[in-house]
N, C-alpha and C positions, 0 to 999 in steps of 0.2 A: 147609623149607630157606629160610633168609633169603637174600635177593638183595641184592647191592650192586654198583654200578658195572657194569651190563650195557651195554657199549659196542657189542658186536656183535649188534645187534638182529636183523638178517636171519638170522644163524647160529642165534640163540636160537629164532626162529620156525621155522626148518627142523627143529631138534631137537624142538620141541614137536609139530610136525605129523608127525613120525616115530613118535610115541608112539601106542599102540593104544587106550589107555584115556583117561579124563578127566584133564586137567591144568588146574589153576586156581591163581590167585593170591587170597589172602585178606588184607584190610586189617585193621588193629587195630579198626576200627569194625564189622567183621563183613561188609563187602561182599565178595562172591565174584565173581571174573571168570573165566569159562570161556575158556581160551585156545584152544579148538577152534572157538569161535564168532567169526566175523569182526568183528562189531560190538563184542562184549565184549573181544576181543583188542586192538583199537585203543584202547579206553578204558583198558584195563589197561596197555598199553605206554606210553601218555601219562603215566599215574601213575607207572609204573616209572622213567621218564626224568626225572620232576620231582623236587622236593625230598622228596616223599613216598615215593620209591622204596624207601628202606631200611626202610619200615614195612610192606612187603608180604612175605608168605610164600608160597612155592611148594609146591604139593602135587600128587602124582600118585596115582591110585587103584591102579595095579599096581606091583609090585616091579620088574618089568622096565623100565617107564617111568621109575621113580625112579632106577634104576641108569644109564639113558641120560642123564638130566638131570644126575645127580651127576658122571658122566664129563665131560660138556660143561663144567660149572661148574669142575671140577678143572683141565681143560685151560686154561680162561680165566684162572683164578687163577694158574696156572704161567706163562702168557704175560705176565700183568701183572707178575709178579715179575721175569721176565727183562728186561722193558722198564725196570723201576725201577733195575736195576743200572747 
């Protein structure tokens, strides 16, 4: 899942920590950031919020976690569309 414009960082972190399996971001260079590790999470969020944010892709090992993340991102996208009107 490509990520763009994650403004609600705390909500995103909460959803990630609700996931039961491994959740991580991967860069185009092959760097992998485990979002369940505090140190890795802070580095990843820093990159996500920088200009490089749109080059990161989100992965979840389990289908249930993937569904949870997709639901969150869908809600976020809908909220952004409502604000744009």
